C-alpha positions in Angstrom: 110.5 84.5 138.5 107.7 87.1 138.3 105.1 84.5 137.3 106.4 82.1 139.9 106.2 84.8 142.6 102.7 85.7 141.6 101.5 82.1 141.7 103.2 81.5 145.1 101.5 84.6 146.4 98.1 83.8 145.2 98.0 80.1 146.2 98.7 77.7 149.0 99.9 74.2 148.8 97.2 71.9 147.4 95.5 74.7 145.4 94.7 74.3 141.7 95.6 76.8 139.1 93.9 77.0 135.7 96.4 77.7 132.8 96.3 77.4 129.1 97.6 74.3 127.4 100.0 76.4 125.4 100.9 78.8 128.2 104.5 79.9 129.1 103.8 79.0 132.7 103.0 75.4 131.8 105.7 74.8 129.1 108.8 76.8 130.2 108.8 77.5 133.9 110.0 74.0 135.2 106.8 73.3 137.1 107.9 75.8 139.7 104.5 76.5 141.2 104.1 72.7 141.8 107.7 72.0 142.9 108.1 75.0 145.2 104.5 76.0 146.1 102.7 72.7 146.0 100.0 74.1 143.6 98.7 72.0 140.7 98.6 73.3 137.2 95.4 72.3 135.4 95.6 73.0 131.6 92.6 73.9 129.4 92.9 74.2 125.7 94.1 77.5 124.2 92.2 78.7 121.1 94.4 79.6 118.1 94.3 83.3 119.2 95.5 82.6 122.7 92.1 82.8 124.4 90.6 80.3 126.8 87.0 79.5 126.2 85.0 81.2 128.9 82.6 78.2 129.2 85.5 75.8 129.5 87.1 78.0 132.2 83.8 77.9 134.2 83.4 74.2 133.8 87.0 73.6 134.9 86.6 75.4 138.2 86.2 72.8 140.9 83.0 72.8 143.0 83.4 72.6 146.8 84.0 68.9 147.5 86.1 67.0 150.1 87.7 65.1 147.2 88.8 68.1 145.1 91.6 70.6 145.4 90.3 74.2 145.6 90.6 76.1 142.4 92.0 79.5 143.4 93.7 81.1 140.4 93.3 81.6 136.7 96.3 82.6 134.6 96.1 84.4 131.2 98.8 85.4 128.8 99.0 88.5 126.6 100.6 88.5 124.1 100.6 84.8 123.7 104.0 83.4 122.9 103.3 79.9 121.6 100.2 81.1 119.7 102.3 83.4 117.7 102.2 86.8 119.5 98.4 86.8 119.5 96.5 89.4 121.6 93.8 89.4 124.2 91.5 92.4 124.1 90.5 94.3 127.2 86.9 93.1 126.7 87.9 89.4 126.7 90.1 89.8 129.8 87.3 91.5 131.6 84.9 88.7 130.7 87.4 86.1 131.8 87.9 87.9 135.1 84.2 88.2 135.6 83.9 84.4 135.4 86.9 83.8 137.7 85.9 86.5 140.3 82.3 85.2 140.4 83.7 81.9 141.6 86.2 83.4 144.1 89.3 82.9 141.9 92.1 85.5 141.5 93.4 86.2 138.0 97.1 86.6 137.1 98.1 88.0 133.7 101.5 86.9 132.2 102.0 90.1 130.4 105.6 89.6 129.4 104.8 91.4 126.1 101.7 93.4 127.1 103.0 96.6 125.6 103.0 94.9 122.2 99.4 94.0 122.7 98.6 97.6 123.8 100.3 99.1 120.7 98.5 96.6 118.4 95.1 97.4 119.9 95.7 101.1 120.1 95.1 101.2 123.9 97.3 101.2 127.0 98.8 98.4 129.1 96.8 99.8 132.1 93.5 99.3 130.2 94.5 95.7 129.3 95.5 94.8 132.8 92.9 96.7 134.8 90.5 93.7 135.4 93.2 91.3 136.7 94.5 90.9 140.3 98.2 90.8 139.3 100.2 91.3 136.1 103.9 90.9 135.3 105.7 92.4 132.3 109.2 92.0 130.9 111.6 94.9 130.5 113.8 93.1 128.0 111.4 91.4 125.6 111.1 94.1 122.9 111.5 97.0 125.5 115.2 96.3 125.1 116.4 96.8 128.6 119.3 94.4 129.5 117.3 92.4 132.1 114.4 92.5 134.5 110.7 91.9 135.0 108.1 93.9 137.0 105.3 92.4 139.0 102.3 94.6 139.7 99.3 94.3 142.0 97.7 95.8 145.1 99.8 97.1 148.0 98.8 94.1 150.1 99.6 91.6 147.3 103.0 93.2 146.6 103.9 93.1 150.4 103.3 89.4 150.3 105.0 89.0 147.0 108.2 90.6 148.3 108.5 87.9 150.9 108.2 85.2 148.2 110.8 87.0 146.1 113.2 87.0 149.0 112.5 83.3 149.7 113.4 82.5 146.0 116.7 84.4 146.3 115.4 87.4 144.3 116.2 90.1 146.8 118.8 92.5 145.4 120.3 95.6 146.9 121.6 96.8 143.5 118.2 96.6 141.8 118.3 100.4 141.1 120.9 99.7 138.3 118.5 97.4 136.6 115.5 99.7 137.3 117.3 102.7 135.7 117.6 100.8 132.4 114.0 99.7 132.7 112.9 103.3 133.1 114.8 104.3 130.0 113.2 101.4 128.1 109.7 102.5 129.1 110.4 106.1 128.2 112.0 105.5 124.8 111.0 102.2 123.2 107.2 102.0 123.4 106.7 104.2 120.3 109.0 101.9 118.4 107.0 98.7 118.9 104.7 99.4 115.9 107.7 99.2 113.6 108.6 95.7 115.0 105.0 94.6 114.2 105.4 96.0 110.6 108.7 94.1 110.2 107.0 90.9 111.5 104.3 91.2 108.8 107.0 91.9 106.2 108.8 88.7 107.4 105.6 86.6 107.3 104.8 87.9 103.8 108.3 87.0 102.6 108.2 83.5 104.2 104.8 82.8 102.6 106.5 83.3 99.1 109.2 80.7 99.8 108.3 77.4 98.1 107.4 74.8 100.7 107.3 77.1 103.7 104.0 77.4 105.5 103.3 80.8 106.9 100.2 83.0 106.8 101.1 86.6 106.0 98.1 87.7 107.9 99.0 85.8 111.1 101.4 87.9 113.1 99.5 90.6 114.9 102.6 91.7 116.9 106.3 90.7 116.7 106.3 86.9 116.7 106.2 84.9 113.4 105.6 81.2 113.5 106.2 79.1 110.3 106.9 75.6 109.3 108.9 73.6 106.7 107.8 70.6 104.6 107.3 67.5 106.7 110.6 65.8 105.6 112.8 68.9 106.0 115.0 68.7 109.1 114.0 71.7 111.2 117.1 71.6 113.4 119.4 71.5 110.4 117.5 74.5 108.9 118.0 76.5 112.1 121.7 75.5 112.4 122.6 76.4 108.9 120.9 79.8 109.2 122.7 80.4 112.5 126.0 79.9 110.6 124.8 82.6 108.2 123.9 85.1 110.9 120.1 84.4 111.2 119.0 83.4 114.7 115.7 81.4 115.0 114.4 78.9 117.5 111.5 76.4 117.6 109.1 75.3 120.3 108.8 71.7 119.1 108.2 69.7 116.0 108.2 71.5 112.6 107.2 74.9 114.0 109.9 77.6 113.9 109.7 81.0 115.7 111.2 84.3 114.5 111.0 87.5 116.6 111.5 91.0 115.4 112.9 93.6 117.8 114.4 97.1 118.1 117.6 96.2 116.4 115.9 94.8 113.3 115.2 97.1 110.3 113.2 96.3 107.1 116.4 95.7 105.2 117.5 93.2 107.8 114.3 91.3 107.3 114.9 91.2 103.5 118.5 90.1 104.2 117.3 87.2 106.4 114.6 86.2 104.0 117.1 85.7 101.2 119.2 83.4 103.5 116.1 81.5 104.6 115.1 80.9 101.0 118.7 79.7 100.1 118.8 77.2 103.0 115.2 76.0 102.3 116.2 75.3 98.6 119.4 73.5 99.7 117.5 71.2 102.0 114.9 70.5 99.5 117.4 69.6 96.8 116.3 72.5 94.5 119.0 74.7 92.9 119.9 77.8 94.9 
């Protein structure tokens, strides 16, 4: 809802929004900005590291023409979910914002996991988000609060966003209960995120050693590990069998599988899961376990 509120606040019906082809907003948010706000999502290709090419962004911005919808918003994502937890630097974000602002666009940052990016880069979430016009972050993804997201922006932007939240049914008198857990998460879990990243690299290295599994041990900068099985191995069966053995995975589509490390995962849990992944991979390939 935080992304949707941001898009509804930044745009009017008929506006066009530039998003990445692999963005969470495009893939997993039910076309809410179009269905509820009348805005069009226009996708440009994500690079492997989650970036959008600056020249492509500029070329995609519509010139003033009676036939064109006005391009009014650029959306970025940090860290990038479908690109494997990849990170946008403050320098890149500032450059993208320079392009957008030069053409009169606002910039919204889907920062659901922005604290992971900050820890990886050795900086702060404030530094990473300072060039954008709005940013949201999740209190549950890796910060381990039970529920909740936070949308940030100028006072004027937030005043308008509150109206959109109310319109969407997001007004809540009991929000303090959720906010209390969020404050605890912010106060206590940030220093633990580096360990999640270490466990992700441990997982990726172990997966790379399993015969037939495709995973680069250098790939995960943060806490998301993407890997794939041989072409003829049924991905859904692999995931289902592991679920029965206590290992929870999911997959965006096709042969790719996603694993995420978090506060309740220790190094020995990674090793325990790797053994079961190797066993199931061997079962499905017909090799002896």
